[in-house]
py3Dmol code that shows the C-alpha trace and the ligand (Angstrom):
import py3Dmol

protein = """\
ATOM      1  CA  MET A   1     -20.378  26.519  98.100  1.00  0.00           C
ATOM      2  CA  THR A   2     -18.257  28.737  95.736  1.00  0.00           C
ATOM      3  CA  LEU A   3     -15.803  26.531  93.828  1.00  0.00           C
ATOM      4  CA  PRO A   4     -12.137  27.700  93.710  1.00  0.00           C
ATOM      5  CA  LYS A   5     -11.034  29.646  90.611  1.00  0.00           C
ATOM      6  CA  ILE A   6      -8.188  28.306  88.511  1.00  0.00           C
ATOM      7  CA  VAL A   7      -6.731  30.199  85.564  1.00  0.00           C
ATOM      8  CA  VAL A   8      -5.289  28.221  82.645  1.00  0.00           C
ATOM      9  CA  LEU A   9      -2.674  30.169  80.591  1.00  0.00           C
ATOM     10  CA  GLY A  10      -2.016  28.896  77.110  1.00  0.00           C
ATOM     11  CA  MET A  11       1.554  29.126  75.640  1.00  0.00           C
ATOM     12  CA  GLY A  12       1.121  26.786  72.719  1.00  0.00           C
ATOM     13  CA  GLY A  13       3.083  23.516  72.178  1.00  0.00           C
ATOM     14  CA  THR A  14       2.123  20.096  71.081  1.00  0.00           C
ATOM     15  CA  ILE A  15      -0.720  20.107  73.487  1.00  0.00           C
ATOM     16  CA  ALA A  16      -2.289  22.664  71.176  1.00  0.00           C
ATOM     17  CA  GLY A  17      -0.898  21.100  68.034  1.00  0.00           C
ATOM     18  CA  VAL A  18      -2.808  20.281  64.870  1.00  0.00           C
ATOM     19  CA  SER A  19      -1.910  17.791  62.127  1.00  0.00           C
ATOM     20  CA  PRO A  20      -3.240  18.141  58.613  1.00  0.00           C
ATOM     21  CA  ARG A  21      -3.823  14.440  58.689  1.00  0.00           C
ATOM     22  CA  PRO A  22      -5.811  13.612  61.800  1.00  0.00           C
ATOM     23  CA  GLY A  23      -4.055  10.749  63.621  1.00  0.00           C
ATOM     24  CA  ASP A  24      -0.570  11.668  62.359  1.00  0.00           C
ATOM     25  CA  ASP A  25       1.382  12.275  65.517  1.00  0.00           C
ATOM     26  CA  ARG A  26       4.556  13.089  63.762  1.00  0.00           C
ATOM     27  CA  HIS A  27       3.769  15.831  61.211  1.00  0.00           C
ATOM     28  CA  TYR A  28       1.880  18.599  62.914  1.00  0.00           C
ATOM     29  CA  LEU A  29       2.066  22.300  63.856  1.00  0.00           C
ATOM     30  CA  ALA A  30       2.382  23.044  67.479  1.00  0.00           C
ATOM     31  CA  GLY A  31       0.516  26.035  69.080  1.00  0.00           C
ATOM     32  CA  GLN A  32      -2.841  26.033  67.012  1.00  0.00           C
ATOM     33  CA  VAL A  33      -5.829  25.074  69.235  1.00  0.00           C
ATOM     34  CA  PRO A  34      -6.864  27.947  71.632  1.00  0.00           C
ATOM     35  CA  VAL A  35      -6.429  27.220  75.281  1.00  0.00           C
ATOM     36  CA  ALA A  36     -10.160  27.838  75.919  1.00  0.00           C
ATOM     37  CA  GLN A  37     -10.890  24.853  73.685  1.00  0.00           C
ATOM     38  CA  LEU A  38      -8.338  22.660  75.449  1.00  0.00           C
ATOM     39  CA  THR A  39     -10.294  22.946  78.609  1.00  0.00           C
ATOM     40  CA  GLU A  40     -13.665  22.044  76.979  1.00  0.00           C
ATOM     41  CA  SER A  41     -13.300  18.328  76.857  1.00  0.00           C
ATOM     42  CA  LEU A  42     -11.354  16.910  79.742  1.00  0.00           C
ATOM     43  CA  PRO A  43     -11.493  13.213  80.856  1.00  0.00           C
ATOM     44  CA  GLY A  44     -12.272  12.046  84.296  1.00  0.00           C
ATOM     45  CA  ALA A  45     -14.696  13.455  86.891  1.00  0.00           C
ATOM     46  CA  PRO A  46     -15.795  17.120  86.340  1.00  0.00           C
ATOM     47  CA  VAL A  47     -13.261  19.527  87.608  1.00  0.00           C
ATOM     48  CA  PRO A  48     -14.359  21.036  90.884  1.00  0.00           C
ATOM     49  CA  ALA A  49     -13.393  24.490  89.979  1.00  0.00           C
ATOM     50  CA  ARG A  50     -14.358  27.612  88.002  1.00  0.00           C
ATOM     51  CA  LEU A  51     -11.880  27.734  85.077  1.00  0.00           C
ATOM     52  CA  MET A  52     -10.729  30.820  83.383  1.00  0.00           C
ATOM     53  CA  THR A  53      -8.507  30.857  80.423  1.00  0.00           C
ATOM     54  CA  GLU A  54      -6.002  33.420  78.822  1.00  0.00           C
ATOM     55  CA  GLN A  55      -3.942  32.893  75.617  1.00  0.00           C
ATOM     56  CA  VAL A  56      -0.556  34.416  76.555  1.00  0.00           C
ATOM     57  CA  ALA A  57       1.171  32.967  73.471  1.00  0.00           C
ATOM     58  CA  GLN A  58       0.568  30.384  70.811  1.00  0.00           C
ATOM     59  CA  ILE A  59       4.081  29.139  69.828  1.00  0.00           C
ATOM     60  CA  ASP A  60       6.360  26.153  69.380  1.00  0.00           C
ATOM     61  CA  SER A  61       8.346  26.351  72.595  1.00  0.00           C
ATOM     62  CA  LYS A  62      11.609  25.976  70.814  1.00  0.00           C
ATOM     63  CA  ASP A  63      11.118  29.587  69.804  1.00  0.00           C
ATOM     64  CA  ILE A  64      10.609  31.066  73.198  1.00  0.00           C
ATOM     65  CA  GLU A  65      12.526  34.276  74.129  1.00  0.00           C
ATOM     66  CA  PRO A  66      13.188  35.826  77.594  1.00  0.00           C
ATOM     67  CA  ALA A  67      10.772  38.660  76.854  1.00  0.00           C
ATOM     68  CA  LEU A  68       8.016  36.072  76.631  1.00  0.00           C
ATOM     69  CA  TRP A  69       9.112  34.618  79.916  1.00  0.00           C
ATOM     70  CA  TRP A  70       8.788  38.037  81.618  1.00  0.00           C
ATOM     71  CA  ARG A  71       5.320  38.383  80.034  1.00  0.00           C
ATOM     72  CA  LEU A  72       4.235  35.023  81.197  1.00  0.00           C
ATOM     73  CA  ARG A  73       5.578  35.732  84.643  1.00  0.00           C
ATOM     74  CA  ALA A  74       3.680  39.122  84.698  1.00  0.00           C
ATOM     75  CA  ARG A  75       0.389  37.294  83.851  1.00  0.00           C
ATOM     76  CA  VAL A  76       1.076  34.704  86.575  1.00  0.00           C
ATOM     77  CA  LEU A  77       1.794  37.265  89.234  1.00  0.00           C
ATOM     78  CA  ASP A  78      -1.311  39.240  88.039  1.00  0.00           C
ATOM     79  CA  TRP A  79      -3.624  36.296  88.461  1.00  0.00           C
ATOM     80  CA  LEU A  80      -2.084  34.928  91.710  1.00  0.00           C
ATOM     81  CA  ALA A  81      -2.459  38.294  93.275  1.00  0.00           C
ATOM     82  CA  LYS A  82      -6.318  38.030  93.019  1.00  0.00           C
ATOM     83  CA  PRO A  83      -7.635  36.660  96.300  1.00  0.00           C
ATOM     84  CA  ASP A  84     -10.255  34.363  94.574  1.00  0.00           C
ATOM     85  CA  VAL A  85      -7.645  32.602  92.312  1.00  0.00           C
ATOM     86  CA  ALA A  86      -6.400  29.425  93.913  1.00  0.00           C
ATOM     87  CA  GLY A  87      -3.816  28.721  91.387  1.00  0.00           C
ATOM     88  CA  VAL A  88      -2.498  28.856  87.791  1.00  0.00           C
ATOM     89  CA  VAL A  89      -2.075  26.121  85.261  1.00  0.00           C
ATOM     90  CA  ILE A  90       0.077  26.691  82.089  1.00  0.00           C
ATOM     91  CA  THR A  91      -0.213  24.698  78.874  1.00  0.00           C
ATOM     92  CA  HIS A  92       3.274  24.676  77.264  1.00  0.00           C
ATOM     93  CA  GLY A  93       5.502  22.799  74.741  1.00  0.00           C
ATOM     94  CA  THR A  94       7.683  20.152  76.076  1.00  0.00           C
ATOM     95  CA  ASP A  95      10.757  21.182  74.472  1.00  0.00           C
ATOM     96  CA  THR A  96      11.749  24.173  76.740  1.00  0.00           C
ATOM     97  CA  LEU A  97       9.217  23.405  79.490  1.00  0.00           C
ATOM     98  CA  GLU A  98      11.931  22.828  82.015  1.00  0.00           C
ATOM     99  CA  GLU A  99      13.303  26.299  81.201  1.00  0.00           C
ATOM    100  CA  THR A 100      10.096  28.153  81.595  1.00  0.00           C
ATOM    101  CA  ALA A 101       9.360  26.246  84.837  1.00  0.00           C
ATOM    102  CA  TYR A 102      12.767  26.965  86.303  1.00  0.00           C
ATOM    103  CA  PHE A 103      12.545  30.662  85.248  1.00  0.00           C
ATOM    104  CA  LEU A 104       9.117  31.046  87.085  1.00  0.00           C
ATOM    105  CA  SER A 105      10.372  29.076  90.147  1.00  0.00           C
ATOM    106  CA  ALA A 106      13.326  31.559  90.459  1.00  0.00           C
ATOM    107  CA  THR A 107      11.269  34.694  89.857  1.00  0.00           C
ATOM    108  CA  VAL A 108       7.759  34.255  91.279  1.00  0.00           C
ATOM    109  CA  SER A 109       7.337  34.354  94.924  1.00  0.00           C
ATOM    110  CA  THR A 110       3.941  32.771  95.901  1.00  0.00           C
ATOM    111  CA  ASP A 111       2.248  30.307  98.236  1.00  0.00           C
ATOM    112  CA  LYS A 112      -0.104  29.176  95.484  1.00  0.00           C
ATOM    113  CA  PRO A 113       0.497  26.528  92.904  1.00  0.00           C
ATOM    114  CA  VAL A 114       1.714  27.251  89.320  1.00  0.00           C
ATOM    115  CA  VAL A 115       1.437  24.089  87.362  1.00  0.00           C
ATOM    116  CA  LEU A 116       2.883  23.559  83.958  1.00  0.00           C
ATOM    117  CA  THR A 117       1.644  20.851  81.602  1.00  0.00           C
ATOM    118  CA  CYS A 118       2.123  19.684  78.130  1.00  0.00           C
ATOM    119  CA  ALA A 119       1.674  16.827  75.719  1.00  0.00           C
ATOM    120  CA  MET A 120       3.812  14.614  73.338  1.00  0.00           C
ATOM    121  CA  ARG A 121       1.004  14.033  70.932  1.00  0.00           C
ATOM    122  CA  PRO A 122      -1.034  16.728  69.166  1.00  0.00           C
ATOM    123  CA  ALA A 123      -4.577  17.495  69.913  1.00  0.00           C
ATOM    124  CA  THR A 124      -5.632  15.943  66.743  1.00  0.00           C
ATOM    125  CA  SER A 125      -4.112  12.437  67.616  1.00  0.00           C
ATOM    126  CA  THR A 126      -6.436   9.483  67.770  1.00  0.00           C
ATOM    127  CA  ALA A 127      -5.170   9.021  71.428  1.00  0.00           C
ATOM    128  CA  PRO A 128      -4.077  12.467  72.605  1.00  0.00           C
ATOM    129  CA  ASP A 129      -2.197  12.713  75.939  1.00  0.00           C
ATOM    130  CA  GLY A 130      -2.932  16.389  76.380  1.00  0.00           C
ATOM    131  CA  PRO A 131      -6.348  16.277  77.848  1.00  0.00           C
ATOM    132  CA  ARG A 132      -5.234  13.733  80.552  1.00  0.00           C
ATOM    133  CA  ASN A 133      -2.306  15.883  81.361  1.00  0.00           C
ATOM    134  CA  LEU A 134      -4.369  18.997  81.630  1.00  0.00           C
ATOM    135  CA  ARG A 135      -6.899  17.200  83.826  1.00  0.00           C
ATOM    136  CA  ASP A 136      -4.081  15.945  86.049  1.00  0.00           C
ATOM    137  CA  ALA A 137      -2.635  19.477  86.227  1.00  0.00           C
ATOM    138  CA  LEU A 138      -5.888  20.857  87.450  1.00  0.00           C
ATOM    139  CA  THR A 139      -6.061  18.093  89.964  1.00  0.00           C
ATOM    140  CA  VAL A 140      -2.602  19.031  91.342  1.00  0.00           C
ATOM    141  CA  ALA A 141      -3.480  22.847  91.361  1.00  0.00           C
ATOM    142  CA  LEU A 142      -6.659  22.007  93.367  1.00  0.00           C
ATOM    143  CA  THR A 143      -4.823  19.765  95.939  1.00  0.00           C
ATOM    144  CA  PRO A 144      -5.001  21.287  99.412  1.00  0.00           C
ATOM    145  CA  GLY A 145      -1.643  22.899 100.330  1.00  0.00           C
ATOM    146  CA  ALA A 146      -0.518  23.037  96.741  1.00  0.00           C
ATOM    147  CA  ARG A 147       2.258  25.578  96.199  1.00  0.00           C
ATOM    148  CA  GLY A 148       5.313  26.374  94.107  1.00  0.00           C
ATOM    149  CA  VAL A 149       6.207  25.668  90.459  1.00  0.00           C
ATOM    150  CA  VAL A 150       5.608  22.101  89.272  1.00  0.00           C
ATOM    151  CA  VAL A 151       5.265  20.217  86.039  1.00  0.00           C
ATOM    152  CA  VAL A 152       2.686  17.437  85.281  1.00  0.00           C
ATOM    153  CA  CYS A 153       3.191  14.832  82.566  1.00  0.00           C
ATOM    154  CA  ALA A 154       2.167  11.309  82.076  1.00  0.00           C
ATOM    155  CA  GLY A 155       0.656  10.954  85.603  1.00  0.00           C
ATOM    156  CA  GLU A 156       3.842  12.275  87.311  1.00  0.00           C
ATOM    157  CA  VAL A 157       4.542  15.545  89.126  1.00  0.00           C
ATOM    158  CA  HIS A 158       7.985  17.091  88.994  1.00  0.00           C
ATOM    159  CA  SER A 159       9.491  20.119  90.801  1.00  0.00           C
ATOM    160  CA  ALA A 160      10.581  22.863  88.385  1.00  0.00           C
ATOM    161  CA  ARG A 161      14.180  22.728  89.732  1.00  0.00           C
ATOM    162  CA  GLU A 162      14.712  19.070  88.885  1.00  0.00           C
ATOM    163  CA  VAL A 163      12.476  18.366  85.943  1.00  0.00           C
ATOM    164  CA  GLN A 164      14.166  17.551  82.681  1.00  0.00           C
ATOM    165  CA  LYS A 165      13.027  16.334  79.266  1.00  0.00           C
ATOM    166  CA  HIS A 166      14.850  13.052  78.756  1.00  0.00           C
ATOM    167  CA  HIS A 167      13.003  11.371  76.030  1.00  0.00           C
ATOM    168  CA  THR A 168      12.159  12.668  72.489  1.00  0.00           C
ATOM    169  CA  GLN A 169       9.197  10.226  71.777  1.00  0.00           C
ATOM    170  CA  ARG A 170       7.740   8.496  74.956  1.00  0.00           C
ATOM    171  CA  LEU A 171       4.681   9.915  76.562  1.00  0.00           C
ATOM    172  CA  ASP A 172       6.513   9.946  79.998  1.00  0.00           C
ATOM    173  CA  ALA A 173       9.072  12.320  78.570  1.00  0.00           C
ATOM    174  CA  PHE A 174      10.240  13.924  81.823  1.00  0.00           C
ATOM    175  CA  VAL A 175      12.329  12.753  84.679  1.00  0.00           C
ATOM    176  CA  SER A 176      13.613  14.380  87.892  1.00  0.00           C
ATOM    177  CA  GLY A 177      17.095  12.830  88.179  1.00  0.00           C
ATOM    178  CA  ASN A 178      18.285  11.470  91.504  1.00  0.00           C
ATOM    179  CA  ARG A 179      15.507  12.878  93.573  1.00  0.00           C
ATOM    180  CA  GLY A 180      12.698  11.357  91.463  1.00  0.00           C
ATOM    181  CA  PRO A 181       9.262  12.920  90.978  1.00  0.00           C
ATOM    182  CA  LEU A 182       7.330  14.867  93.589  1.00  0.00           C
ATOM    183  CA  GLY A 183       4.502  12.339  93.353  1.00  0.00           C
ATOM    184  CA  ALA A 184       1.978  10.777  91.068  1.00  0.00           C
ATOM    185  CA  ILE A 185      -1.682  11.187  90.064  1.00  0.00           C
ATOM    186  CA  VAL A 186      -3.881   8.279  91.077  1.00  0.00           C
ATOM    187  CA  SER A 187      -7.575   8.186  90.269  1.00  0.00           C
ATOM    188  CA  ASP A 188      -7.703  12.010  89.917  1.00  0.00           C
ATOM    189  CA  ARG A 189      -5.876  12.442  93.269  1.00  0.00           C
ATOM    190  CA  PHE A 190      -2.389  13.704  93.775  1.00  0.00           C
ATOM    191  CA  GLU A 191      -0.327  11.518  95.933  1.00  0.00           C
ATOM    192  CA  ILE A 192       2.628  13.662  97.020  1.00  0.00           C
ATOM    193  CA  ALA A 193       5.870  11.874  98.068  1.00  0.00           C
ATOM    194  CA  ARG A 194       7.937  14.813  99.272  1.00  0.00           C
ATOM    195  CA  ASP A 195       7.383  18.572 100.265  1.00  0.00           C
ATOM    196  CA  TRP A 196       5.943  21.006  97.776  1.00  0.00           C
ATOM    197  CA  PRO A 197       8.796  23.091  96.334  1.00  0.00           C
ATOM    198  CA  THR A 198       9.530  26.591  97.662  1.00  0.00           C
ATOM    199  CA  THR A 199       9.617  29.834  95.709  1.00  0.00           C
ATOM    200  CA  PRO A 200      11.982  32.645  96.549  1.00  0.00           C
ATOM    201  CA  ASP A 201      11.137  35.089  99.459  1.00  0.00           C
ATOM    202  CA  PHE A 202      11.536  38.644  98.194  1.00  0.00           C
ATOM    203  CA  SER A 203       9.851  40.143 101.223  1.00  0.00           C
ATOM    204  CA  SER A 204      12.865  41.882 102.552  1.00  0.00           C
ATOM    205  CA  SER A 205      13.841  43.199  99.024  1.00  0.00           C
ATOM    206  CA  GLY A 206      11.486  46.092  98.778  1.00  0.00           C
ATOM    207  CA  ASP A 207      10.054  46.422  95.271  1.00  0.00           C
ATOM    208  CA  ILE A 208      12.261  44.032  93.410  1.00  0.00           C
ATOM    209  CA  GLU A 209      10.631  44.952  90.154  1.00  0.00           C
ATOM    210  CA  ASN A 210      12.205  48.328  90.480  1.00  0.00           C
ATOM    211  CA  ILE A 211      15.519  47.097  91.696  1.00  0.00           C
ATOM    212  CA  VAL A 212      16.173  44.697  88.930  1.00  0.00           C
ATOM    213  CA  ASN A 213      16.380  45.821  85.278  1.00  0.00           C
ATOM    214  CA  VAL A 214      14.085  43.162  83.755  1.00  0.00           C
ATOM    215  CA  SER A 215      14.224  44.740  80.342  1.00  0.00           C
ATOM    216  CA  MET A 216      17.784  43.692  79.951  1.00  0.00           C
ATOM    217  CA  TRP A 217      18.658  40.078  79.372  1.00  0.00           C
ATOM    218  CA  PRO A 218      22.486  39.442  79.393  1.00  0.00           C
ATOM    219  CA  ARG A 219      24.108  37.329  76.815  1.00  0.00           C
ATOM    220  CA  VAL A 220      24.818  33.889  78.267  1.00  0.00           C
ATOM    221  CA  ASP A 221      25.733  31.035  76.108  1.00  0.00           C
ATOM    222  CA  ILE A 222      26.372  27.384  76.657  1.00  0.00           C
ATOM    223  CA  VAL A 223      29.508  25.672  75.320  1.00  0.00           C
ATOM    224  CA  THR A 224      30.215  21.987  75.543  1.00  0.00           C
ATOM    225  CA  SER A 225      33.523  20.160  76.309  1.00  0.00           C
ATOM    226  CA  HIS A 226      34.085  17.301  74.076  1.00  0.00           C
ATOM    227  CA  ALA A 227      36.878  15.326  72.316  1.00  0.00           C
ATOM    228  CA  GLY A 228      38.611  17.663  70.075  1.00  0.00           C
ATOM    229  CA  ALA A 229      37.344  20.876  71.737  1.00  0.00           C
ATOM    230  CA  ASP A 230      39.710  23.745  70.922  1.00  0.00           C
ATOM    231  CA  GLY A 231      38.256  26.836  72.548  1.00  0.00           C
ATOM    232  CA  ARG A 232      37.640  28.729  69.411  1.00  0.00           C
ATOM    233  CA  VAL A 233      33.996  28.882  70.019  1.00  0.00           C
ATOM    234  CA  VAL A 234      34.665  30.693  73.369  1.00  0.00           C
ATOM    235  CA  ASP A 235      37.155  33.053  71.710  1.00  0.00           C
ATOM    236  CA  ALA A 236      34.534  33.886  69.167  1.00  0.00           C
ATOM    237  CA  LEU A 237      31.715  34.394  71.787  1.00  0.00           C
ATOM    238  CA  VAL A 238      34.178  36.750  73.795  1.00  0.00           C
ATOM    239  CA  ALA A 239      34.827  38.709  70.690  1.00  0.00           C
ATOM    240  CA  HIS A 240      31.091  39.051  70.252  1.00  0.00           C
ATOM    241  CA  GLY A 241      30.658  40.420  73.657  1.00  0.00           C
ATOM    242  CA  VAL A 242      29.222  37.461  75.610  1.00  0.00           C
ATOM    243  CA  ASP A 243      28.518  38.251  79.274  1.00  0.00           C
ATOM    244  CA  GLY A 244      28.431  34.711  80.699  1.00  0.00           C
ATOM    245  CA  LEU A 245      29.223  31.153  79.696  1.00  0.00           C
ATOM    246  CA  VAL A 246      27.867  27.948  81.226  1.00  0.00           C
ATOM    247  CA  VAL A 247      30.099  25.021  80.337  1.00  0.00           C
ATOM    248  CA  ALA A 248      28.621  21.579  79.748  1.00  0.00           C
ATOM    249  CA  GLY A 249      31.608  19.726  81.015  1.00  0.00           C
ATOM    250  CA  THR A 250      32.450  16.038  80.644  1.00  0.00           C
ATOM    251  CA  GLY A 251      31.508  13.880  83.766  1.00  0.00           C
ATOM    252  CA  ASN A 252      31.890  15.760  86.950  1.00  0.00           C
ATOM    253  CA  GLY A 253      32.497  19.078  85.097  1.00  0.00           C
ATOM    254  CA  THR A 254      35.890  18.271  83.531  1.00  0.00           C
ATOM    255  CA  LEU A 255      37.067  20.321  80.665  1.00  0.00           C
ATOM    256  CA  HIS A 256      39.261  19.650  77.557  1.00  0.00           C
ATOM    257  CA  SER A 257      42.475  21.573  78.333  1.00  0.00           C
ATOM    258  CA  ALA A 258      42.298  23.690  75.198  1.00  0.00           C
ATOM    259  CA  LEU A 259      38.710  24.706  76.233  1.00  0.00           C
ATOM    260  CA  ALA A 260      39.966  25.528  79.702  1.00  0.00           C
ATOM    261  CA  ASP A 261      42.727  27.800  78.315  1.00  0.00           C
ATOM    262  CA  ALA A 262      40.089  29.549  76.278  1.00  0.00           C
ATOM    263  CA  LEU A 263      37.876  29.948  79.402  1.00  0.00           C
ATOM    264  CA  TRP A 264      40.794  31.419  81.376  1.00  0.00           C
ATOM    265  CA  ARG A 265      41.075  34.061  78.630  1.00  0.00           C
ATOM    266  CA  ALA A 266      37.330  34.631  78.766  1.00  0.00           C
ATOM    267  CA  SER A 267      37.392  35.021  82.669  1.00  0.00           C
ATOM    268  CA  ALA A 268      40.302  37.419  82.362  1.00  0.00           C
ATOM    269  CA  SER A 269      38.290  39.656  80.012  1.00  0.00           C
ATOM    270  CA  GLY A 270      35.449  39.813  82.622  1.00  0.00           C
ATOM    271  CA  VAL A 271      33.089  37.033  81.370  1.00  0.00           C
ATOM    272  CA  ALA A 272      31.299  34.990  84.073  1.00  0.00           C
ATOM    273  CA  VAL A 273      31.942  31.280  83.788  1.00  0.00           C
ATOM    274  CA  TRP A 274      30.022  28.503  85.552  1.00  0.00           C
ATOM    275  CA  ILE A 275      30.719  24.694  85.115  1.00  0.00           C
ATOM    276  CA  SER A 276      27.905  22.307  84.554  1.00  0.00           C
ATOM    277  CA  THR A 277      27.897  18.886  83.002  1.00  0.00           C
ATOM    278  CA  ARG A 278      26.732  17.214  79.775  1.00  0.00           C
ATOM    279  CA  CYS A 279      25.772  14.206  81.854  1.00  0.00           C
ATOM    280  CA  ALA A 280      21.958  13.983  82.243  1.00  0.00           C
ATOM    281  CA  GLN A 281      22.182  12.897  86.001  1.00  0.00           C
ATOM    282  CA  GLY A 282      24.242  13.435  89.053  1.00  0.00           C
ATOM    283  CA  GLY A 283      25.112  17.118  88.596  1.00  0.00           C
ATOM    284  CA  VAL A 284      28.651  18.450  89.408  1.00  0.00           C
ATOM    285  CA  ASN A 285      30.423  18.475  92.754  1.00  0.00           C
ATOM    286  CA  LEU A 286      33.585  20.471  92.128  1.00  0.00           C
ATOM    287  CA  HIS A 287      36.773  20.791  94.439  1.00  0.00           C
ATOM    288  CA  ASP A 288      36.844  23.875  96.581  1.00  0.00           C
ATOM    289  CA  ASP A 289      39.862  25.170  94.589  1.00  0.00           C
ATOM    290  CA  SER A 290      38.014  24.921  91.354  1.00  0.00           C
ATOM    291  CA  ALA A 291      38.674  27.901  89.046  1.00  0.00           C
ATOM    292  CA  TRP A 292      34.950  28.517  88.454  1.00  0.00           C
ATOM    293  CA  PRO A 293      31.729  27.883  90.342  1.00  0.00           C
ATOM    294  CA  GLY A 294      29.898  24.611  89.691  1.00  0.00           C
ATOM    295  CA  THR A 295      26.131  24.581  89.064  1.00  0.00           C
ATOM    296  CA  GLY A 296      25.491  21.666  91.464  1.00  0.00           C
ATOM    297  CA  ASP A 297      22.466  19.763  90.061  1.00  0.00           C
ATOM    298  CA  LEU A 298      21.316  22.417  87.628  1.00  0.00           C
ATOM    299  CA  ASN A 299      21.582  21.240  84.212  1.00  0.00           C
ATOM    300  CA  PRO A 300      23.242  23.635  81.608  1.00  0.00           C
ATOM    301  CA  VAL A 301      19.915  25.144  80.317  1.00  0.00           C
ATOM    302  CA  LYS A 302      18.729  25.983  83.728  1.00  0.00           C
ATOM    303  CA  ALA A 303      22.088  27.119  84.919  1.00  0.00           C
ATOM    304  CA  ARG A 304      22.135  29.570  81.877  1.00  0.00           C
ATOM    305  CA  ILE A 305      18.963  31.120  83.249  1.00  0.00           C
ATOM    306  CA  ALA A 306      20.349  31.276  86.749  1.00  0.00           C
ATOM    307  CA  LEU A 307      23.567  32.902  85.471  1.00  0.00           C
ATOM    308  CA  ALA A 308      21.452  35.441  83.536  1.00  0.00           C
ATOM    309  CA  LEU A 309      19.432  36.218  86.527  1.00  0.00           C
ATOM    310  CA  GLU A 310      22.597  36.584  88.642  1.00  0.00           C
ATOM    311  CA  LEU A 311      24.117  38.977  86.167  1.00  0.00           C
ATOM    312  CA  MET A 312      20.842  41.048  86.303  1.00  0.00           C
ATOM    313  CA  GLY A 313      20.984  41.317  90.016  1.00  0.00           C
ATOM    314  CA  TRP A 314      18.367  38.991  91.112  1.00  0.00           C
ATOM    315  CA  SER A 315      20.626  36.612  93.125  1.00  0.00           C
ATOM    316  CA  ALA A 316      21.275  39.391  95.711  1.00  0.00           C
ATOM    317  CA  HIS A 317      17.648  38.961  96.703  1.00  0.00           C
ATOM    318  CA  CYS A 318      17.441  35.196  96.919  1.00  0.00           C
ATOM    319  CA  ALA A 319      20.922  33.986  96.702  1.00  0.00           C
ATOM    320  CA  PRO A 320      20.776  30.463  98.154  1.00  0.00           C
ATOM    321  CA  PHE A 321      17.804  29.723  96.074  1.00  0.00           C
ATOM    322  CA  TRP A 322      19.090  28.701  92.618  1.00  0.00           C
ATOM    323  CA  ARG A 323      22.485  27.265  93.171  1.00  0.00           C
TER     324      ARG A 323
END
"""
ligand_1 = """\
8
SIN
C 6.921 22.580 71.736
O 7.771 22.344 72.563
O 6.302 23.550 71.630
C 6.709 21.469 70.629
C 7.047 20.125 71.096
C 6.112 19.614 72.183
O 5.381 20.282 72.859
O 6.310 18.361 72.501
"""
view = py3Dmol.view(width=600, height=400)
view.addModel(protein, "pdb")
view.setStyle({"model": 0}, {"cartoon": {"style": "trace"}})
view.addModel(ligand_1, "xyz")
view.setStyle({"model": 1}, {"stick": {}})
view.zoomTo()
view.show()
C-alpha cells in the first residue's frame, strides 16, 4: 500500500528556535533549525505517511510581511495541486500564526487540509513542545475527510477564523473564543467536535490570480480607542496616505468621541473604516445605523487582512466568506 504524501513547509518560529544555553526557554533565536530536521525525531507511533519538507522561510514571525504570505500561499497551492499530496503542514511562529492562518483560509481554495503548528518552547528546550505539536499536526492532516485551514497547538485543533493567541507563556497559548476548538488529539487520533472549516470557492471567478493584483497590498492600519484618545493618530495616518483603518473599539465597538470625529474626517477623504473590538472575546454586533461596518467576530489583526483583501478586490469573489 502506498502511504499518503504530506508536505511540511518550514516558516521558522520558536518551534525551530535555538538557545545558546540548552534548556534556557526564554533567551533563544527563533527560526534556526531546518524544517527537515524537525521532522526527524517525532514522538508517538511512526507517522503513516511519506513526508517531504520545504523551507519557505526561516524567521521570527513578528517580522512577517504580506509578500511572504503570498509566497507561502503559492507554495501551498503548488503542493496541493499535486494529486499524490494529501495535505500540507506548516511550522510557524506563534506570534502571528493566527494572521497567516487567516490569510491562507481566505485565499486558498482547497478540499485538502492545511495544518499550521508551532511551539512555545525552542527546539533546544529540555522539554520541547514542538515535536509533539508537529506529530499532532501530521495526525490531523492524515485524518480522513480533513480539509480547510486549521491550527494545532497543545493537543487542540482550532479553525483559522477563530484561533487567537491569548497567552504569552503557556504551552496552550491559543483559544477559539466563544465557539471553542474544533477538537482535540487523543492518543494520536483527532477527535473532531464540529465540521471542518470551509475555504472560499473561486470556481466561478475565472482565473482569480489574474483578476486580483496581488503585488499591491493596501496600507491598512489598526487604531485603538482608549481613554484619552484624541484622533491625532488617525489624522497623521490619513496625511500619510492610509487606505483603510480597522478600529479596535472599546466593548461592543464603541469609540471615544474625539477618535470618532477623526474617523469621520478619514471617511470623508475616502479611507475605508471598519470597527472591531479590543475585547478578546465576543466580537462586535453593531446597530444597523452604525456609521461604519463592524467586523463581527474577526479580531483587529484578522480584520486588517480582510480589509486589505477587500480593497484589493478579493471580496467580490467570495464576499460572504470573511465577514
Ligand atoms: C515567532 O512567532 O516566530 C516567535 C515566537 C514563537 O514562535 O512563539
